[in-house]
MIMARKOL-875782 format. One record per atom (N, C-alpha, C, O): residue in three letters; residue number from 1; x, y, z. Coordinates in nm, 4 decimals. Atoms other than C-alpha are relative to their C-alpha. Example, Ala and Ser with C-alpha at 12.3 -4.5 7.8 and 13.67 -1.06 7.14 Angstrom:
BEGIN
PT   r   k     east    north       up
PT ALA   1   0.0890  -0.1190   0.0000
PT ALA   1   1.2300  -0.4500   0.7800
PT ALA   1   0.0900   0.1200   0.0000
PT ALA   1   0.1936   0.1181   0.0665
PT SER   2  -0.0820  -0.1190  -0.0060
PT SER   2   1.3670  -0.1060   0.7140
PT SER   2  -0.0770   0.1090   0.0730
PT SER   2  -0.0261   0.2198   0.0899
END
This chain:
BEGIN
PT   r   k     east    north       up
PT UNK   1  -0.0116   0.0587   0.1317
PT UNK   1   1.5382  11.0186  13.0087
PT UNK   1   0.1272   0.0476  -0.0665
PT UNK   1   0.1694   0.1618  -0.0480
PT UNK   2  -0.1193  -0.0370   0.0753
PT UNK   2   1.8461  11.0143  12.7886
PT UNK   2  -0.0441   0.0700  -0.1278
PT UNK   2  -0.1429   0.0301  -0.1896
PT UNK   3   0.0378  -0.0688   0.1229
PT UNK   3   1.8369  11.2574  12.4978
PT UNK   3   0.0252  -0.0869  -0.1224
PT UNK   3   0.1177  -0.1681  -0.1249
PT UNK   4  -0.0212   0.0655   0.1288
PT UNK   4   1.8010  11.1232  12.1472
PT UNK   4   0.0294   0.1088  -0.1008
PT UNK   4   0.0034   0.2265  -0.0759
PT UNK   5  -0.0440  -0.0957   0.0992
PT UNK   5   1.9285  11.2886  11.8336
PT UNK   5  -0.0663  -0.0289  -0.1331
PT UNK   5  -0.0657  -0.1436  -0.1777
PT UNK   6   0.0497   0.0240   0.1355
PT UNK   6   1.7537  11.3390  11.4980
PT UNK   6   0.1175  -0.0282  -0.0939
PT UNK   6   0.2270   0.0244  -0.0738
PT UNK   7  -0.1073   0.0403   0.0891
PT UNK   7   1.9565  11.1893  11.2146
PT UNK   7  -0.0346   0.0343  -0.1434
PT UNK   7  -0.1490   0.0189  -0.1862
PT UNK   8   0.0155  -0.0266   0.1430
PT UNK   8   2.0050  11.2963  10.8550
PT UNK   8   0.0008  -0.1348  -0.0724
PT UNK   8   0.0950  -0.2119  -0.0544
PT UNK   9   0.0096   0.1326   0.0619
PT UNK   9   1.8950  10.9977  10.6396
PT UNK   9   0.0923  -0.0210  -0.1198
PT UNK   9   0.0752  -0.1195  -0.1918
PT UNK  10  -0.0921   0.0192   0.1106
PT UNK  10   2.1758  11.0452  10.3848
PT UNK  10   0.0908  -0.1176   0.0278
PT UNK  10   0.0829  -0.1790   0.1342
PT UNK  11  -0.0896   0.1138  -0.0135
PT UNK  11   2.4435  10.7817  10.3299
PT UNK  11   0.0735   0.0035   0.1343
PT UNK  11   0.1280   0.1071   0.1725
PT UNK  12  -0.0633   0.0015  -0.1320
PT UNK  12   2.5820  10.6710  10.6677
PT UNK  12   0.1513   0.0128  -0.0108
PT UNK  12   0.2130  -0.0298  -0.1084
PT UNK  13  -0.1453  -0.0072  -0.0066
PT UNK  13   2.9359  10.7506  10.7663
PT UNK  13   0.0471  -0.0825   0.1186
PT UNK  13  -0.0276  -0.1046   0.2139
PT UNK  14  -0.0563   0.0793  -0.1087
PT UNK  14   3.1631  10.5440  10.9868
PT UNK  14   0.0144   0.0861   0.1248
PT UNK  14   0.0182   0.2089   0.1171
PT UNK  15  -0.0195  -0.0685  -0.1267
PT UNK  15   3.2048  10.6332  11.3518
PT UNK  15   0.1358   0.0694  -0.0005
PT UNK  15   0.2362   0.0107  -0.0410
PT UNK  16  -0.1259  -0.0745  -0.0059
PT UNK  16   3.4689  10.9011  11.4020
PT UNK  16   0.0774  -0.0396   0.1254
PT UNK  16   0.0221  -0.1011   0.2166
PT UNK  17  -0.0824   0.0282  -0.1175
PT UNK  17   3.7559  10.8688  11.6485
PT UNK  17  -0.0564   0.0723   0.1222
PT UNK  17  -0.0581   0.0165   0.2319
PT UNK  18   0.0600  -0.0749  -0.1100
PT UNK  18   3.5934  11.1399  11.8622
PT UNK  18  -0.1243  -0.0675   0.0531
PT UNK  18  -0.1444  -0.0735   0.1744
PT UNK  19   0.1198   0.0718  -0.0430
PT UNK  19   3.2638  10.9486  11.8681
PT UNK  19   0.0383  -0.1266   0.0755
PT UNK  19  -0.0246  -0.1616   0.1754
PT UNK  20  -0.0454   0.1215  -0.0667
PT UNK  20   3.4508  10.6321  11.9623
PT UNK  20   0.0453   0.0319   0.1422
PT UNK  20   0.0129  -0.0410   0.2359
PT UNK  21  -0.0445  -0.0399  -0.1336
PT UNK  21   3.6155  10.8127  12.2540
PT UNK  21  -0.1185   0.0319   0.0905
PT UNK  21  -0.1190  -0.0051   0.2079
PT UNK  22   0.1209  -0.0296  -0.0781
PT UNK  22   3.2752  10.9431  12.3681
PT UNK  22  -0.0709  -0.1289   0.0407
PT UNK  22  -0.1198  -0.1412   0.1531
PT UNK  23   0.0705   0.1254  -0.0260
PT UNK  23   3.1287  10.5944  12.3439
PT UNK  23   0.0641  -0.0774   0.1140
PT UNK  23  -0.0070  -0.1353   0.1962
PT UNK  24  -0.0661   0.0774  -0.1052
PT UNK  24   3.3903  10.4371  12.5698
PT UNK  24  -0.0298   0.0570   0.1387
PT UNK  24  -0.0179  -0.0135   0.2389
PT UNK  25   0.0339  -0.0624  -0.1280
PT UNK  25   3.2880  10.6841  12.8422
PT UNK  25  -0.1497  -0.0032   0.0292
PT UNK  25  -0.1911   0.0355   0.1385
PT UNK  26   0.1453  -0.0050  -0.0135
PT UNK  26   2.9109  10.6408  12.7905
PT UNK  26  -0.0567  -0.1403   0.0200
PT UNK  26  -0.0521  -0.2230  -0.0711
PT UNK  27   0.0602   0.1320  -0.0250
PT UNK  27   2.7409  10.3419  12.9543
PT UNK  27  -0.1523   0.0081   0.0056
PT UNK  27  -0.2167  -0.0806   0.0615
PT UNK  28   0.1463  -0.0134   0.0064
PT UNK  28   2.3843  10.4685  12.8964
PT UNK  28  -0.0499  -0.0724  -0.1241
PT UNK  28  -0.0412  -0.0204  -0.2353
PT UNK  29   0.0359   0.0857   0.1123
PT UNK  29   2.2464  10.1906  12.6798
PT UNK  29  -0.1492   0.0055  -0.0329
PT UNK  29  -0.2001  -0.0795  -0.1060
PT UNK  30   0.1416  -0.0196   0.0275
PT UNK  30   1.8873  10.3136  12.6724
PT UNK  30  -0.0351   0.1461   0.0147
PT UNK  30   0.0511   0.2293   0.0431
PT UNK  31   0.0450  -0.1380  -0.0146
PT UNK  31   1.6795  10.6288  12.6820
PT UNK  31  -0.0508   0.0279   0.1413
PT UNK  31  -0.0618   0.1439   0.1810
PT UNK  32   0.0457  -0.0205  -0.1372
PT UNK  32   1.5518  10.5714  13.0373
PT UNK  32   0.0448  -0.1171   0.0859
PT UNK  32   0.0154  -0.2325   0.0550
PT UNK  33  -0.0369   0.1013  -0.0984
PT UNK  33   1.7049  10.3831  13.3296
PT UNK  33  -0.1174  -0.0156   0.0957
PT UNK  33  -0.1527   0.0784   0.1670
PT UNK  34   0.1207   0.0184  -0.0803
PT UNK  34   1.4053  10.2290  13.5074
PT UNK  34   0.0239  -0.0791   0.1280
PT UNK  34  -0.0604  -0.0770   0.2177
PT UNK  35  -0.0334   0.0736  -0.1214
PT UNK  35   1.5757  10.0066  13.7671
PT UNK  35   0.1511  -0.0137   0.0076
PT UNK  35   0.2160  -0.0479  -0.0912
PT UNK  36  -0.1442   0.0126  -0.0214
PT UNK  36   1.9272  10.0073  13.9145
PT UNK  36   0.0209  -0.0650   0.1354
PT UNK  36   0.0006  -0.0016   0.2390
PT UNK  37  -0.0241   0.0735  -0.1237
PT UNK  37   2.0133   9.7408  14.1733
PT UNK  37   0.1476  -0.0350   0.0068
PT UNK  37   0.2251   0.0006  -0.0819
PT UNK  38  -0.1402   0.0412  -0.0127
PT UNK  38   2.3392   9.5946  14.2989
PT UNK  38   0.0430  -0.0939  -0.1123
PT UNK  38   0.1604  -0.0960  -0.1494
PT UNK  39  -0.0385   0.1011   0.0969
PT UNK  39   2.3278   9.3227  14.0358
PT UNK  39  -0.0434   0.0245  -0.1429
PT UNK  39   0.0047  -0.0426  -0.2342
PT UNK  40   0.0465  -0.0209   0.1375
PT UNK  40   2.1463   9.4648  13.7336
PT UNK  40  -0.0555   0.1408  -0.0184
PT UNK  40  -0.0907   0.2102   0.0769
PT UNK  41   0.0655  -0.1244   0.0404
PT UNK  41   2.0192   9.7685  13.5475
PT UNK  41  -0.0979  -0.0335  -0.1115
PT UNK  41  -0.0669  -0.1110  -0.2020
PT UNK  42   0.1031   0.0205   0.1016
PT UNK  42   1.6988   9.7742  13.3424
PT UNK  42  -0.0221   0.1331  -0.0701
PT UNK  42  -0.0444   0.2361  -0.0065
PT UNK  43   0.0157  -0.1188   0.0834
PT UNK  43   1.6677  10.0216  13.0562
PT UNK  43  -0.1196  -0.0143  -0.0926
PT UNK  43  -0.1509  -0.1242  -0.1383
PT UNK  44   0.0939  -0.0100   0.1114
PT UNK  44   1.3882  10.1277  12.8251
PT UNK  44   0.0709   0.0784  -0.1089
PT UNK  44   0.1475   0.1704  -0.0806
PT UNK  45  -0.0546  -0.0704   0.1160
PT UNK  45   1.4883  10.2402  12.4777
PT UNK  45  -0.1156   0.0280  -0.0940
PT UNK  45  -0.1800  -0.0642  -0.1441
PT UNK  46   0.1081  -0.0419   0.0905
PT UNK  46   1.2388  10.4370  12.2696
PT UNK  46   0.0595   0.0973  -0.0999
PT UNK  46   0.1122   0.2019  -0.0619
PT UNK  47  -0.0496  -0.0866   0.1061
PT UNK  47   1.3396  10.5864  11.9351
PT UNK  47  -0.1093   0.0216  -0.1033
PT UNK  47  -0.1591  -0.0736  -0.1635
PT UNK  48   0.0928  -0.0344   0.1067
PT UNK  48   1.1009  10.7670  11.7051
PT UNK  48   0.0734  -0.0106  -0.1332
PT UNK  48   0.1965  -0.0110  -0.1355
PT UNK  49  -0.0667   0.0056   0.1302
PT UNK  49   1.1677  10.7424  11.3306
PT UNK  49   0.0992   0.1158  -0.0151
PT UNK  49   0.0660   0.2318   0.0095
PT UNK  50  -0.1041  -0.0995   0.0205
PT UNK  50   1.4929  10.9235  11.2541
PT UNK  50   0.0818   0.0332   0.1229
PT UNK  50   0.1857   0.0981   0.1110
PT UNK  51  -0.0767  -0.0273  -0.1214
PT UNK  51   1.6081  10.9415  11.6165
PT UNK  51   0.1103  -0.1028   0.0176
PT UNK  51   0.1035  -0.2146  -0.0333
PT UNK  52  -0.1139   0.0886  -0.0245
PT UNK  52   1.9357  10.7926  11.7336
PT UNK  52   0.0360   0.0009   0.1473
PT UNK  52   0.0260   0.1036   0.2145
PT UNK  53  -0.0611   0.0101  -0.1314
PT UNK  53   2.0748  10.6677  12.0617
PT UNK  53   0.1483   0.0246  -0.0196
PT UNK  53   0.2109  -0.0364  -0.1063
PT UNK  54  -0.1409  -0.0382   0.0139
PT UNK  54   2.4202  10.8192  12.1081
PT UNK  54   0.0924  -0.1209   0.0119
PT UNK  54   0.0557  -0.2250   0.0664
PT UNK  55  -0.1015   0.1044  -0.0118
PT UNK  55   2.7346  10.6111  12.0793
PT UNK  55   0.0185  -0.0339   0.1475
PT UNK  55   0.0200   0.0544   0.2332
PT UNK  56  -0.0114   0.0478  -0.1367
PT UNK  56   2.7786  10.4003  12.3914
PT UNK  56   0.0724  -0.1338   0.0014
PT UNK  56   0.0914  -0.1965  -0.1028
PT UNK  57  -0.0751   0.1257  -0.0110
PT UNK  57   2.9663  10.0978  12.5232
PT UNK  57  -0.0840  -0.1068   0.0680
PT UNK  57  -0.1712  -0.0781   0.1499
PT UNK  58   0.0557   0.1179  -0.0663
PT UNK  58   2.8558   9.7499  12.6210
PT UNK  58   0.1177  -0.0773   0.0571
PT UNK  58   0.1991  -0.1316  -0.0177
PT UNK  59  -0.1118   0.0701  -0.0636
PT UNK  59   3.0946   9.5973  12.8742
PT UNK  59  -0.0457  -0.0913   0.1135
PT UNK  59   0.0339  -0.1309   0.1987
PT UNK  60   0.0582   0.0910  -0.0990
PT UNK  60   2.8618   9.3824  13.0866
PT UNK  60  -0.0918  -0.0978  -0.0720
PT UNK  60  -0.1457  -0.0654  -0.1779
PT UNK  61   0.0993   0.0909   0.0588
PT UNK  61   2.6523   9.0747  13.0118
PT UNK  61  -0.1370   0.0678  -0.0021
PT UNK  61  -0.1745   0.1370   0.0925
PT UNK  62   0.1328  -0.0604   0.0089
PT UNK  62   2.3084   9.1823  12.8919
PT UNK  62  -0.0849  -0.0735  -0.1019
PT UNK  62  -0.0353  -0.1535  -0.1813
PT UNK  63   0.0888   0.0447   0.1065
PT UNK  63   2.0039   9.0936  12.6878
PT UNK  63  -0.0987   0.1109  -0.0291
PT UNK  63  -0.1255   0.1965   0.0553
PT UNK  64   0.1064  -0.0929   0.0367
PT UNK  64   1.7453   9.2944  12.5014
PT UNK  64  -0.1137  -0.0784  -0.0630
PT UNK  64  -0.0954  -0.1855  -0.1209
PT UNK  65   0.1192   0.0472   0.0694
PT UNK  65   1.3937   9.2274  12.3830
PT UNK  65  -0.0631   0.1203  -0.0673
PT UNK  65  -0.0850   0.2235  -0.0038
PT UNK  66   0.0651  -0.1090   0.0724
PT UNK  66   1.2362   9.4435  12.1140
PT UNK  66  -0.1513  -0.0223   0.0081
PT UNK  66  -0.1998  -0.1341  -0.0091
PT UNK  67   0.1447   0.0098  -0.0192
PT UNK  67   0.8676   9.5187  12.1675
PT UNK  67  -0.0800   0.0406  -0.1233
PT UNK  67  -0.2016   0.0225  -0.1274
PT UNK  68   0.0668  -0.0461   0.1215
PT UNK  68   0.7893   9.6605  11.8218
PT UNK  68   0.0779  -0.0466  -0.1226
PT UNK  68   0.1993  -0.0665  -0.1160
PT UNK  69  -0.0680   0.0237   0.1268
PT UNK  69   0.8661   9.5731  11.4623
PT UNK  69   0.0666   0.1297  -0.0435
PT UNK  69   0.0175   0.2383  -0.0124
PT UNK  70  -0.0630  -0.1214   0.0500
PT UNK  70   1.1068   9.8137  11.2973
PT UNK  70   0.1338  -0.0267  -0.0660
PT UNK  70   0.1776  -0.1410  -0.0796
PT UNK  71  -0.1311   0.0059   0.0655
PT UNK  71   1.4351   9.8899  11.1253
PT UNK  71   0.0938   0.0993   0.0666
PT UNK  71   0.0517   0.2033   0.1172
PT UNK  72  -0.0994  -0.0878  -0.0611
PT UNK  72   1.7570  10.0423  11.2517
PT UNK  72   0.1346  -0.0193  -0.0692
PT UNK  72   0.1555  -0.1140  -0.1451
PT UNK  73  -0.1388   0.0073   0.0474
PT UNK  73   2.1191  10.1076  11.1638
PT UNK  73   0.0904   0.0234   0.1201
PT UNK  73   0.0664   0.1127   0.2013
PT UNK  74  -0.1019  -0.0185  -0.1037
PT UNK  74   2.4162  10.0671  11.3976
PT UNK  74   0.1352   0.0209  -0.0661
PT UNK  74   0.1719  -0.0480  -0.1612
PT UNK  75  -0.1392  -0.0209   0.0384
PT UNK  75   2.7634  10.2064  11.3465
PT UNK  75   0.0854  -0.0471   0.1174
PT UNK  75   0.0651  -0.0051   0.2313
PT UNK  76  -0.0823   0.0612  -0.1036
PT UNK  76   3.0261  10.0109  11.5380
PT UNK  76   0.1390   0.0625   0.0019
PT UNK  76   0.1858   0.1197  -0.0966
PT UNK  77  -0.1332  -0.0556  -0.0184
PT UNK  77   3.3625  10.1157  11.6742
PT UNK  77   0.1053  -0.0589  -0.0914
PT UNK  77   0.2089   0.0036  -0.1143
PT UNK  78  -0.0957   0.0623   0.0912
PT UNK  78   3.5392   9.8752  11.4390
PT UNK  78  -0.0198   0.0439  -0.1453
PT UNK  78   0.0484  -0.0057  -0.2349
PT UNK  79   0.0252  -0.0501   0.1351
PT UNK  79   3.4003  10.0627  11.1351
PT UNK  79  -0.1180  -0.0634  -0.0703
PT UNK  79  -0.1616  -0.0134  -0.1740
PT UNK  80   0.1161   0.0646   0.0620
PT UNK  80   3.1135   9.8265  11.0561
PT UNK  80  -0.1238   0.0887   0.0102
PT UNK  80  -0.1423   0.1596   0.1091
PT UNK  81   0.1311  -0.0640   0.0008
PT UNK  81   2.7746   9.9746  10.9630
PT UNK  81  -0.0994  -0.1081  -0.0375
PT UNK  81  -0.0890  -0.1683  -0.1444
PT UNK  82   0.0904   0.1134   0.0175
PT UNK  82   2.4868   9.7280  10.9969
PT UNK  82  -0.1444   0.0484   0.0024
PT UNK  82  -0.1858   0.1180   0.0952
PT UNK  83   0.1439  -0.0258   0.0035
PT UNK  83   2.1216   9.7648  10.8927
PT UNK  83  -0.0713  -0.1240   0.0542
PT UNK  83  -0.0369  -0.2370   0.0196
PT UNK  84   0.0643   0.1085  -0.0722
PT UNK  84   1.8861   9.5555  11.1044
PT UNK  84  -0.1516   0.0121  -0.0123
PT UNK  84  -0.2060   0.1222  -0.0032
PT UNK  85   0.1466   0.0057  -0.0062
PT UNK  85   1.5193   9.4495  11.0778
PT UNK  85  -0.0359  -0.0743   0.1274
PT UNK  85   0.0139  -0.1842   0.1517
PT UNK  86   0.0424   0.0582  -0.1273
PT UNK  86   1.3549   9.3763  11.4138
PT UNK  86  -0.1442  -0.0473  -0.0092
PT UNK  86  -0.2259   0.0115  -0.0801
PT UNK  87   0.1364   0.0510  -0.0136
PT UNK  87   1.0444   9.1712  11.4906
PT UNK  87  -0.0361   0.0005   0.1481
PT UNK  87   0.0433  -0.0425   0.2317
PT UNK  88   0.0453  -0.0050  -0.1386
PT UNK  88   0.8452   9.2244  11.8094
PT UNK  88   0.0186  -0.1365   0.0658
PT UNK  88  -0.0172  -0.2395   0.0086
PT UNK  89  -0.0254   0.1224  -0.0742
PT UNK  89   0.9455   8.9660  12.0700
PT UNK  89   0.1393  -0.0558  -0.0192
PT UNK  89   0.1816  -0.1424   0.0573
PT UNK  90  -0.1368   0.0468   0.0243
PT UNK  90   1.2935   8.9103  11.9272
PT UNK  90   0.0871   0.0360   0.1199
PT UNK  90   0.0774   0.1463   0.1738
PT UNK  91  -0.0886  -0.0190  -0.1150
PT UNK  91   1.5538   8.8719  12.2033
PT UNK  91   0.1403  -0.0459  -0.0370
PT UNK  91   0.1586  -0.1470  -0.1048
PT UNK  92  -0.1402   0.0404   0.0186
PT UNK  92   1.9331   8.8621  12.1935
PT UNK  92   0.0711   0.0106   0.1325
PT UNK  92   0.0451   0.1013   0.2116
PT UNK  93  -0.0749   0.0066  -0.1250
PT UNK  93   2.1697   8.7721  12.4748
PT UNK  93   0.1494   0.0099  -0.0297
PT UNK  93   0.1995  -0.0546  -0.1218
PT UNK  94  -0.1448  -0.0175   0.0116
PT UNK  94   2.5341   8.8800  12.5117
PT UNK  94   0.0584  -0.0320   0.1372
PT UNK  94   0.0798   0.0580   0.2184
PT UNK  95  -0.0368   0.0446  -0.1329
PT UNK  95   2.6546   8.6768  12.8072
PT UNK  95   0.1458   0.0060   0.0351
PT UNK  95   0.1816  -0.0138   0.1511
PT UNK  96  -0.1428   0.0092  -0.0267
PT UNK  96   3.0294   8.7005  12.7720
PT UNK  96   0.0731   0.1343  -0.0046
PT UNK  96   0.1954   0.1368  -0.0186
PT UNK  97  -0.0656  -0.1303   0.0086
PT UNK  97   3.0964   9.0755  12.7701
PT UNK  97   0.0701   0.0373   0.1298
PT UNK  97   0.0180   0.0156   0.2392
PT UNK  98  -0.0793  -0.0512  -0.1114
PT UNK  98   3.3652   9.2207  12.9965
PT UNK  98   0.0629   0.1314  -0.0458
PT UNK  98   0.0433   0.1730  -0.1599
PT UNK  99  -0.0699  -0.1213   0.0419
PT UNK  99   3.5726   9.5382  12.9963
PT UNK  99   0.1011  -0.0310  -0.1110
PT UNK  99   0.1314   0.0561  -0.1925
PT UNK 100  -0.0952   0.0384   0.1045
PT UNK 100   3.8210   9.3467  12.7769
PT UNK 100  -0.0677  -0.0323  -0.1332
PT UNK 100  -0.0082  -0.0122  -0.2391
PT UNK 101   0.0692   0.0388   0.1240
PT UNK 101   3.5607   9.2259  12.5240
PT UNK 101  -0.1109   0.0983  -0.0376
PT UNK 101  -0.1959   0.0666  -0.1209
PT UNK 102   0.1049  -0.1000   0.0225
PT UNK 102   3.3452   9.5416  12.5238
PT UNK 102  -0.0048   0.0433  -0.1462
PT UNK 102   0.0937   0.0314  -0.2191
PT UNK 103   0.0119  -0.0623   0.1316
PT UNK 103   3.2122   9.6979  12.2041
PT UNK 103  -0.0781   0.1295   0.0133
PT UNK 103  -0.1504   0.1511   0.1105
PT UNK 104   0.0709  -0.1280   0.0025
PT UNK 104   3.0795  10.0413  12.1146
PT UNK 104  -0.0794   0.0095  -0.1293
PT UNK 104  -0.0392  -0.0434  -0.2330
PT UNK 105   0.0831  -0.0208   0.1182
PT UNK 105   2.8017  10.1410  11.8754
PT UNK 105  -0.1040   0.1060   0.0299
PT UNK 105  -0.1196   0.1489   0.1442
PT UNK 106   0.1182  -0.0835  -0.0166
PT UNK 106   2.5082  10.3725  11.8180
PT UNK 106  -0.1174  -0.0743  -0.0607
PT UNK 106  -0.1002  -0.1840  -0.1138
PT UNK 107   0.1182   0.0638   0.0571
PT UNK 107   2.1543  10.2920  11.7071
PT UNK 107  -0.0917   0.1090  -0.0523
PT UNK 107  -0.1339   0.1973   0.0224
PT UNK 108   0.0886  -0.0978   0.0646
PT UNK 108   1.9433  10.4922  11.4609
PT UNK 108  -0.1233  -0.0709  -0.0515
PT UNK 108  -0.1130  -0.1726  -0.1202
PT UNK 109   0.1258   0.0547   0.0507
PT UNK 109   1.5776  10.4197  11.3916
PT UNK 109  -0.0152   0.0465  -0.1448
PT UNK 109  -0.0379   0.1648  -0.1700
PT UNK 110   0.0132  -0.0315   0.1427
PT UNK 110   1.5614  10.4062  11.0105
PT UNK 110  -0.1369  -0.0394  -0.0541
PT UNK 110  -0.1628  -0.0284  -0.1739
PT UNK 111   0.1332   0.0425   0.0415
PT UNK 111   1.2045  10.2785  11.0036
PT UNK 111  -0.1020   0.1125   0.0071
PT UNK 111  -0.0685   0.2297   0.0242
PT UNK 112   0.1101  -0.0970   0.0022
PT UNK 112   0.8673  10.4477  10.9948
PT UNK 112  -0.0847  -0.0049   0.1269
PT UNK 112  -0.1834   0.0678   0.1384
PT UNK 113   0.0733   0.0114  -0.1260
PT UNK 113   0.7473  10.3457  11.3433
PT UNK 113   0.0989   0.0098   0.1155
PT UNK 113   0.2196  -0.0060   0.0972
PT UNK 114  -0.0852  -0.0090  -0.1179
PT UNK 114   0.8786  10.3909  11.6958
PT UNK 114   0.0597  -0.1373   0.0321
PT UNK 114  -0.0096  -0.2389   0.0267
PT UNK 115  -0.0667   0.1211  -0.0471
PT UNK 115   1.1334  10.1309  11.8083
PT UNK 115   0.0002   0.0023   0.1522
PT UNK 115   0.0353   0.1033   0.2132
PT UNK 116   0.0049   0.0079  -0.1459
PT UNK 116   1.0894  10.0137  12.1677
PT UNK 116   0.0684  -0.1299   0.0437
PT UNK 116   0.0345  -0.2384  -0.0037
PT UNK 117  -0.0736   0.1132  -0.0555
PT UNK 117   1.3271   9.7836  12.3573
PT UNK 117  -0.0045   0.0054   0.1523
PT UNK 117  -0.0206   0.1121   0.2114
PT UNK 118  -0.0351   0.0110  -0.1403
PT UNK 118   1.3722   9.6619  12.7122
PT UNK 118   0.1342  -0.0722   0.0025
PT UNK 118   0.1508  -0.1769  -0.0602
PT UNK 119  -0.1341   0.0569  -0.0093
PT UNK 119   1.7355   9.5896  12.7968
PT UNK 119   0.0365  -0.0183   0.1463
PT UNK 119   0.0150   0.0710   0.2283
PT UNK 120  -0.0435   0.0291  -0.1362
PT UNK 120   1.8711   9.4250  13.1118
PT UNK 120   0.1484  -0.0335  -0.0057
PT UNK 120   0.1905  -0.1238  -0.0781
PT UNK 121  -0.1432   0.0298  -0.0078
PT UNK 121   2.2418   9.4365  13.1921
PT UNK 121   0.0341  -0.0405   0.1420
PT UNK 121  -0.0254   0.0075   0.2386
PT UNK 122  -0.0349   0.0611  -0.1279
PT UNK 122   2.4079   9.2455  13.4724
PT UNK 122   0.1401   0.0414   0.0420
PT UNK 122   0.2284   0.0600  -0.0418
PT UNK 123  -0.1320  -0.0297  -0.0541
PT UNK 123   2.6997   9.3308  13.6996
PT UNK 123   0.0669  -0.1331   0.0336
PT UNK 123   0.0319  -0.1964   0.1332
PT UNK 124  -0.0588   0.1327  -0.0208
PT UNK 124   2.9212   9.0222  13.6722
PT UNK 124   0.0860  -0.0095   0.1255
PT UNK 124   0.1294  -0.1189   0.1615
PT UNK 125  -0.0803   0.0033  -0.1233
PT UNK 125   3.1128   9.1209  13.9879
PT UNK 125  -0.0821  -0.0463   0.1189
PT UNK 125  -0.0259  -0.0786   0.2235
PT UNK 126   0.0874   0.0428  -0.1089
PT UNK 126   2.8113   9.0279  14.2018
PT UNK 126  -0.0130  -0.1514  -0.0016
PT UNK 126  -0.0401  -0.2095  -0.1067
PT UNK 127   0.0049   0.1485  -0.0034
PT UNK 127   2.8125   8.6613  14.3205
PT UNK 127  -0.1292  -0.0566  -0.0568
PT UNK 127  -0.1248  -0.1560  -0.1292
PT UNK 128   0.1262   0.0562   0.0486
PT UNK 128   2.4417   8.6084  14.2454
PT UNK 128  -0.0092   0.0078  -0.1517
PT UNK 128  -0.0728  -0.0769  -0.2143
PT UNK 129   0.0002  -0.0143   0.1449
PT UNK 129   2.4943   8.7300  13.8900
PT UNK 129   0.1014  -0.0955  -0.0621
PT UNK 129   0.0754  -0.1522  -0.1682
PT UNK 130  -0.1006   0.0917   0.0524
PT UNK 130   2.8112   8.5244  13.8399
PT UNK 130  -0.0569  -0.1399  -0.0174
PT UNK 130  -0.0250  -0.2078  -0.1149
PT UNK 131   0.0578   0.1346   0.0068
PT UNK 131   2.6136   8.2064  13.9081
PT UNK 131  -0.0881  -0.0160  -0.1236
PT UNK 131  -0.0966  -0.1259  -0.1782
PT UNK 132   0.0887   0.0108   0.1155
PT UNK 132   2.3716   8.2857  13.6239
PT UNK 132   0.0775  -0.0268  -0.1285
PT UNK 132   0.0197  -0.0764  -0.2252
PT UNK 133  -0.0776   0.0136   0.1227
PT UNK 133   2.6553   8.2766  13.3693
PT UNK 133   0.0996  -0.1156   0.0056
PT UNK 133   0.1819  -0.1309  -0.0846
PT UNK 134  -0.0922   0.1147  -0.0110
PT UNK 134   2.8403   7.9665  13.4896
PT UNK 134  -0.0633  -0.1240  -0.0540
PT UNK 134  -0.0013  -0.2304  -0.0532
END
């Protein structure tokens, strides 16, 4: 399992340059990697209230589905800070990510219940995966 970090609920600050540098080297997009094949990786993400997933990068096509209702805050590498409300079953797909269009962010559970996601990322260099995005 990937470690999570408790967060101080005071006013959020933007991502620092040091955090951004750490994020570009961190491709752990969940708290537990549950499957790793030639073409995809499946992650579980579980954050208790106040916990945060460390800054990390997204540079491959992926989708997530949230399994619980909840709230979170993400700080992005471009300086944006976004508060998000999730509903169980909500799914988002990011099909056009590459190393050139990658983004970095963290995720903090600002709600009162555990946030649980399943995330699947694809290796676009694999022919079988390339066909899914054409």
